[in-house]
C-alpha positions in Angstrom: -22.1 10.1 -2.1 -19.1 11.4 -4.1 -20.0 12.1 -7.7 -17.0 13.8 -9.3 -15.0 13.2 -12.6 -12.1 10.9 -12.0 -13.6 9.2 -8.9 -15.0 5.7 -9.5 -16.8 3.5 -7.0 -16.1 -0.1 -7.6 -18.1 -3.0 -6.1 -16.2 -5.3 -3.8 -13.7 -7.4 -5.8 -12.0 -10.7 -5.0 -8.4 -10.2 -3.7 -6.4 -10.8 -6.9 -8.7 -8.6 -9.0 -8.5 -5.9 -6.3 -4.6 -6.1 -6.2 -4.6 -5.8 -10.0 -6.8 -2.7 -9.9 -4.8 -1.2 -7.0 -1.5 -1.6 -8.9 -3.0 0.4 -11.8 -4.4 3.2 -9.6 -2.7 6.6 -9.8 -3.0 6.9 -6.0 -5.2 5.9 -3.1 -6.6 7.8 -0.1 -7.8 5.6 2.7 -8.4 5.4 6.4 -7.6 1.7 6.4 -4.4 0.2 7.7 -5.1 -2.9 5.6 -5.2 -1.0 2.4 -2.1 0.9 3.4 -0.3 -2.5 3.5 -1.5 -3.4 0.1 -0.3 -0.1 -1.3 3.1 -0.7 0.3 3.4 -4.0 -1.7 2.2 -2.5 -5.0 4.1 0.7 -4.7 0.9 2.7 -5.2 1.0 6.3 -3.7 -1.2 6.2 -0.7 -2.4 8.8 1.7 -3.6 7.3 5.0 -6.1 9.8 6.4 -5.7 9.0 10.0 -4.1 10.7 13.1 -1.8 7.6 13.6 -1.1 4.3 12.0 0.2 1.1 13.5 2.2 0.3 10.4 5.1 2.6 9.9 6.9 0.6 7.2 7.3 2.7 4.1 5.9 5.9 5.7 7.5 8.8 3.8 8.2 6.6 0.7 4.9 5.7 -1.1 2.8 6.0 2.1 1.9 9.3 3.6 0.2 9.7 7.0 -2.0 12.8 6.9 -2.3 13.1 10.7 -5.7 14.6 9.7 -3.8 17.7 8.6 -5.4 19.4 5.6 -2.0 20.8 4.5 -0.6 17.3 4.2 -3.7 16.1 2.3 -3.4 19.1 -0.1 0.4 18.5 -0.6 -0.3 14.8 -1.4 -3.1 15.7 -3.9 -1.0 18.3 -5.6 1.6 15.7 -6.6 0.8 12.1 -5.6 3.2 10.8 -8.3 6.2 12.0 -6.2 5.3 9.0 -3.9 5.1 6.5 -6.7 7.6 3.6 -6.0 8.8 0.8 -8.1 7.9 -2.6 -6.8 11.0 -4.5 -5.6 11.6 -7.6 -7.7 13.7 -9.1 -4.8 10.7 -9.7 -2.5 11.1 -13.0 -0.8 8.0 -15.1 -0.1 7.4 -16.1 3.5 7.0 -19.7 2.3 10.5 -19.7 0.7 11.9 -18.3 4.0 10.3 -21.1 6.0 11.5 -23.8 3.6 15.0 -22.4 3.7 15.0 -22.6 7.4 13.9 -26.3 7.2 16.5 -27.1 4.6 19.3 -25.7 6.8 17.9 -27.0 10.1 19.5 -29.7 12.1 16.0 -31.1 12.7 16.2 -32.7 9.2 19.3 -34.8 10.2 
């Protein structure tokens, strides 16, 4: 078990509490592709400690793939804030996109 200053283990949270906590984190290190996607959305700096990842969106922005390379891990830890990104306010909800298609569809005629 890791027991170091600055590292806090948190019991499992419901989704919205988790996203709130994640959006306040200084950075995240994970081996989870799922958590990688949540960090993409919140703009939280994230090191994905894996050899490869299926999700390449935002790699090199706020998401860093370590490729299990200790030098990449060290570089990230030396300055994770350089990967901090503002959350885009122009995100479109999937529901809005679907409704827009229906509004402009000839199926409604």
